[in-house]
N, C-alpha and C positions, 0 to 999 in steps of 0.2 A: 315255702314252708320252712320253719326253723329246723335245725338239725335233728331234734328228737321229739317231733310232734306225736308220733305213734308209739304205743306200747306193743309188746309182743303178745298181748292177750286177745287181740281181735284179728279177724280178717278172712278174706277169701282172696287168694291171689292165684292166678292161673297164668301159664305161659307155654309157649310152643316154639321150637327152634327150627327154622327153615323147613319147609312144610313137615311138621311133625304130625299135627292133626289137621284134617281138612273136613269141613262141614258142608253139606249141601242139603237143602230142604227136600224132604221126601214125604209130601203131605198126602194123607189119605182122604177119602171122600168126606168123612165126618170131622176132619181136622181143619183148623184154620191155617191160612198160609203163614209161614214164618220167613223172616228175612234170610236170604242166602248169605252165608258167612264163611269165609276162608280164614282159618286161624294160622298165622305164621309166627315163627320164632318162639322162644323158649317154651315150654309145655304148659301154658296156662292162659285161659281167657274166660270172660264172663259177659253175659248180656241178657236182656229181658226177652222172654219168649211167651207165646200163647201156646195152646195145645198143638202139638206138632210131632213129627217123626223126623229124626236127623240121622244121616249116614255118617259114621265115624270111620275113617281109615287111618290106622296108626302105622307110621314108618319106624318109630322107635318103640320097641317092646318094653313092657314094664307094668308096674302097678299104678293105676289111675284112680283118682277120686272124682266122682260125678255127683253133683249136688244141686238141689233147688233150695231157694230161700225167698223170703218176702222182700220184694224190691221196694226201696225207699219207704221205710216204716212210717206210716201215717199218710202216705200218698196213695197207697194201693190197699185194696181189701185183702185180708188174709184168706188164703185158699189152701185146701188140702190137696196135696199132689202125690202122684205115683210115678216112679221111674222104672222103666222096664228095658233091659238090654237083650237083644236077640242076635244070633248068628245070621248075618244077612243072607247067606247062601242057603242054609237049611231051614231058617225060621225058628230054630230051637231057642227057647227062653233060657238065657244064661244067668241072669240075676234080676231081682226085683225088690223094691223097697217102697213102702207107702207111709211109713212113720218112723223117721230117724229118731233115735233116742239120744238125748243130751242130758248128761248128769243124772241118768236113770229115769228121765221123764220123756214120754213120747211127744214129738212135735207134729206139726201139720205138714212138715216137709220131708224130703227124701234124700238119701245119701247112699251111694254105692262105692265100694272099694273093690276094684276088679283088676285082674291081670289080662292085659290085652297083648296080642301077638302082632309083630311087625308084618306088614303087607296084607293083613286080613281086614275085611270090612264088617262093621257091626251096625245094627239099627237101634238107635236109642229113641224110645217113645216117652214123651213127657205129657202127662195127662192129669186132669182133675179126678179126684177119687169118687165124688158123688155127682159132679156136674162138669161140663166142659171148662177147661182152664182158660182164664182170660189173661193172667199175667203172673209170671214167676221168674226169678233170677236164676239162670242156669250157669253153673261154673264147671269147668273141666280142667284138671291139672294133674301132672305126674306127681305121685306121692313123694314127699320129702324135698320138693324143689321150691317151696314157697317159704318166705321169711316168717310167716305166721300160719297157723292152721286155718282151715276154711270156715270154721263155725265160731261165732262169738256169743251165741245165745240160743234160746229155744227155737226161734223161727227166722233169725236174721244172720247176716254175716257181714264182715267188714265192707266188702265191695258192694254188696246189695244195698247198703245204706249210704254209700259214697257216690257212686256214679252209674250212669245208664249202661256203660260198657267199658271194657278194658281188655288189653292184650299185652302180656308181658314180653318185653323185647331185650331186657338185660337184667342180670341178677341184682339183688339187694346190695347196698354199699353205704357205709357211713363216711366215705371219702368226699362225697359231694352231695349237695341238696338241690331242691327244685330251682332256686334262683341261679345257682352256679351252672346247672345244666342249661337253663334258658339263655345264659350269657355265653355258652360255649366252653365252660370250665368243668373239668372232670377230676381235679386233683385236690380240691379244697371246698369247704363249705362257705357260702356267702350269705350273710344276714347282718348288715351293718347297723341294725336297730336293736334296742334292748328288749323290745316286745313286738307286737303287731304294729306295723307302721300305718299311717293314714295314707290315703291315695296321694295327697300332696307330698308327703315324705317320699313316696316312691317316684312321683313325678320328678322331684329334684335329683334323686339318685340316678334315674334313667337318663335324664338330660345331661348329667355330668359324664355319662358314658356314651354319649353320642346318639341317643335315641330320642325320637319325637313322639309325643302322645297323639293318638288319632281317635276320632269319634267312633270308628267302626274297625273291626278286625279285617285283615287281608290275608293273602296266602303266605305271607312271610312276616311274622310279628311275634311279640311276647305278650302273653295274656296274664293279667293279675286278677286273682280271685279273692273274694272275702265277703264280709258282712258288715253293714253299718259303717262304711267308710274305712274299715280296718282290713288290711291285706294279710292273708295267711298262706297263699300258695301262688305258684307261677307255672305256666306251661309255655312250650315253644311251638309255633306253627311254622312249618317249613314246606313250601310247595303244597300247601293245603293240608298237610298231615300233622295232626296234633299229637305231641309226645310230652311226657312229664315225668320227673323224678319224684317219687312219693316219700319225701323225708329220707330216712335211712333204709327205706324199703325199695322195691323194684322200680326200674324204669319201664314205663308202660306207654302204649299207644291208645288213643281214644278215637272214636269215629266222628266226633264233633267237638267244637269248642265249648259249647254250653252243656257239658256232659255230667257235671256234678249236680246232685240234687240240691235244691235251694236250702233245705233244712239240714244239709250235711255240714261237717266241720269246715269244708272248703267254700261253701256258699256259692256265689255266682260270679260271672265275669264283671269286674268293676272298671278295668282300664286296659287299654291296648297301646303298645309301643312298637314303632318301626325304626330300624337303623337308618340314620341319615347318611347319604352318600357323600 
C-alpha cells in the first residue's frame, strides 16, 4: 500500500499486548458455537461472530471499547445486535447497549465503553435483538490506543469493511509501509511506482530483489493484493503466520492469507513471491 492510503476518518482497530485479553467461547444452549480465539499483543482485535457468549479476562486494567458492526457491507445481511457485559463470578449485568447512536442517529449495532479491572473475568454476550444473530463484526480495544476511532458510519467500521479478522501487534507508524515491511524494512517507505502498479510491474520489482513468483502461496512468502491487475497492498507470510502493515496505520496479524473482502480497497490476492536461495 502506498504511504497515505488511509485517512483518519475511518476505522476499527484493535490490539492487545502479550496476553492482555484472552477470549474463549462460552456458548449457551440457545447459542451457536463461536470460534475459540486468543488475542495477543497490543490491545485490539476484531473478527466475525455469530450469537455467542465470550469470556474476557483483562490483565491490563483500563477503559475498553467493545463494538459490533456490519461485516463486509453488501456481503452480509444487516442485523440488529445487543451487547451485554456481566461480572462472570456474580452474574451481575454491568453494561448493555442495543442501539449505538452515531451523529445523533440510532444504528442497528452496539457499542460499550467500559472500565475493566486487571485479573477479573467478564462474560460478554453478543446476541440478535429480535432473532438469533447470524453474523456481526465484533471488535474490542483499549480506548485511545488506535490510530483512528472504531466507527466510520451508521452500521459499519473500517475493519468490518476491510477484512475477516485482525489482531494489532505493533503501533501505527508513518516510517514504513506494507511493502517495506514485507521486504523486512522498518525505517523507510517503499513504493517505487507513481500509482498502483500492474502485476507485471511488481513481478519485475520482486525479481530484481531476488524473489521468484509462484502459482500458490506457501508458509514463507510475500502476497500482493489488488483488483483488476492493479496492486495496492502487500502482506508477509512467515512460518504460516500472516502479518501486514496497513499504510501509516498499525501492524496487524491475520488468521488467513485471503482475509480481505473482495470488494474492499485491498481486493484479493493476485500474486505470490518467494525468496530465492
